[in-house]
N, C-alpha and C positions, 0 to 999 in steps of 0.2 A: 424838323425838330422831332426828337424822340425822347421817351420817358425811360428812366432807368428801371430795371427790374425791381420788384418789391424788395428783394434781398439786399439791394444796394441803396435803399432809401436811407435818409439821414438817421443815424443813431444819436439821440440827444443825451449828452452827458453834461453835468452841471459842475462848474468850478469857479472859484474866486481867488486866483493868485494875487498876491500883494506885491507891489513894487517898493524897492528900497528908496530912501530919501535922497541918496547920493547917486541915483541911477540916471541914465539917459536913454531916451527912446531911439531905437535903431531898427534896421531890417537884417534878418539873418537868412543866409542861403545854406541849404543842406545838400552835401554831396555824398552819396553812399560810397562805400569802398570800391575802388576801381573805376569810378566815374570821373571824367574830366570836366563835366558841367553839372550844375545843380539840378535836382529833381523837385525841389521845393523851396519856397520863399515864405517866411513868416515874420510878422511883427515881433520884435523882441525888446527886452530892456537889458542894457549892459551896465554893470557897476564894477568898480575897482576901488579897493581900499587897502592900503599898506601891502600891495602886491597880491592880495586875494581877489579873485575875479568871480563874479556871478553873472550868469546869462539866463534870463527868464524868457522862454518862448511862449507866445500866445498859444493857449490850449493846455497849459499846465506843466509842460516839461521844463525842468530847470537843471542847469549845469553849474556846479561850484568847483572852482579850481584853486588849489593851494600851491604856493611857490615851493620849489624844491632846489636843493643844491645842484650844481652842475651847469649853471647858466641861467640868464633871465627868461628863457623860453621854456623852461622845464617846470611842469606842474603835476599834481596828482588830482584825480577827481574825488568825489565824496566816498567812493569805495576803495580809495588808495591806489587806483590804477594809473599808469603814466599817461600824461597828456602833453603834447608839444605844440607850442606856438610856432607857426611856420611863416616865412616871408612870402611876399608876392602881391600884397594889396597896397603897399605904400601908405599914402595918406587917406586912402578910401576906407580903411578899417583894419581889422585883425582877423586871422584865421587860425584854427586850432585843429590838430589831428587827434581824434578821439580814440579811445582804446579799441574800438571795433574796426578801426581803419577808415572810418568815415571822416569827413572834414566839415567843420562848422565855420562859416564865414560871418563875421559881424561887420555890416556896412553902416558907417556913421550917418546920422542925420535922417531927415525926412523930406529931402528934395525930390526933384523929378525922378520917376521910376523908369529904369530901363534894365531889364535882366533877361537872360536866355536860359530856359529850362530844356532838358533833353532826356528822352527815355525811348528805348526800343527803336533807335535810329531816326526818331522824329524830334525836331527842335521847335520851340515856340519862343519868340522874342516878344516880351510884353513891354509896352511903353505907355506912360501916362504922365501928365504934368503933376498929378498927385498933390494938388494944392486947392484949397477952397472947398466949396460945398458940392460942386458938380464937375466931373471930369469925363474925358473921353479915353477909354481904354482901347488901344490898338494891339491886337494879337496877330503876329505874323508867323505862320508856320513855314517850315522848311523840311524837305525830305519826302513830301507827299508826291505820289506818282502822277496825279492829274491836276490838282487845284491847290495852289499855295497862295491864293489871294488873301490879303489881310482882312481880319474881322474887326469891325469897329462897334463899340458898345458904349453908350453913355451910362455912367455909374453915379450913384448917389454917394458922394464922399470920395474916399481915396482907397486904393488897393492896399489891403492889409495882409493878404496871403495869396499864394498860388502854389498849386501842387499837381504833379503828374502821377498817375497811377493807372493800373489796368485792373479795375475792380470787377469787370465782367469776364476777365480771363480770355479775351479773344485774340490776344497777341498784339493789340494796338492800344496806345494809351488814351486816357481821357485827361483833360485839363480842367481843374476846378479853381476858380478865382473868387476869393472873398473880398468884400469891400466894407468899409466902415463909414457911416454917415458923419457929417461934421457937427451934428447936434449934440446936446449934452448927454443924450442916451447912448450915443455911439452905436446906433442900431446896425446890425450886420445883414448883408445880402450875399447871395451866392450865384455865380454864373458857371456854366459848364459847356465844354465842347468835347465831342468824341471823334476819334479818327476812324474812318470807314475803310477797313481792310487796307490801310496804308495809302489810300487814294485821295481822300478829301475829308473835310470837316462837316459835322452837323451839330447844331445846338442841342444840348441836353437839358430837358426840363427838370428842374430841381425845386420841388414844392416848398414854399416857405412854411415856417412853423405857424400852426393855426392858434390864434389867440385863445380860443375856448378849449383847447386840448389839455389833457393831463400834463403833457410834457412842458406846456407853456406856463404852468403855475409858478409864480414868482419871477417871471421873465420881464425885465425892463431894459433890455439891450445889452451892450458890451459883449457882443457875440464874437466868437472866433471859430474858424473852420479848419479842419485838418483830416488827413487820412490816418487811420489807426488800424493796422492790419488790413483786412479786406472790407473795412467800413469807412464811410465818410461821416465824420463826427462834428457836431456843433456843440460848443460849450458856452456857458454864460453864468454869471453870478446869480444866485437865487435871493430874491428879496422877500422878506416876511412883512406882514402888515405893520406899519409904523416905522419901518426902516427908512433912514434918509437915503437920498440918491447916492451919496458918497460912501455909505457904510452898509452894504448888504450883509445879512447875518444867517442866510439859509444854509451855508456850508456846502458840502459836496453830496449830491444825491443822484445816483444813476437812474435813468428811466429806460423802459423797454424800447427796443428798436421799433421805429415807426413802420 
């Protein structure tokens, strides 16, 4: 087990995105331009009304697509740039080619999880029943020169995010997996593995948010995790004294890097 350098510790940013009433919980895969396999998986909320599509990703990023002339798969985003819905997922979901050339896949439902992420020639297949309060996550690497044995980890709740990144810039990726508990607080936890010079995996120690810290003020769960630039970011809604659990009012408040 190894600890990330201090410059890579969690940056805590706080957000409280709202879901629309006609929306459905889904999972979204993100494929950068030129990639044939996703580098990230995030919980998302998909909504469609009179041809207009909204996709809210956990962590605060939102996509809004407006229908355009020229066929049912033609849209523009909130900035008026062209977006195209492309075939390939069938009944599993929908996928969209974004203006920067990346692809956003929306996978329906919240059933058993099985997805493969790839970066820098290394692949990780993640599998979990993703049902109930306790699950076993199986991470199977491929492309390592010495040890591709599956990694098994019991998690509290279900997998809600997974992302590959090379935050330490050593030419080998790390895998960060977020999970969400089944309780009303939807508390988040984070697991990590790092590739050792393309040969094997080692666990990465990712310290949890300390309840007494400044960053934790107003924290009552509903966490999400994602990579933003060269930082690993945790987001959660901020509760003020007297807020009900369903209605945090703390707004958005950035905190310094831990």
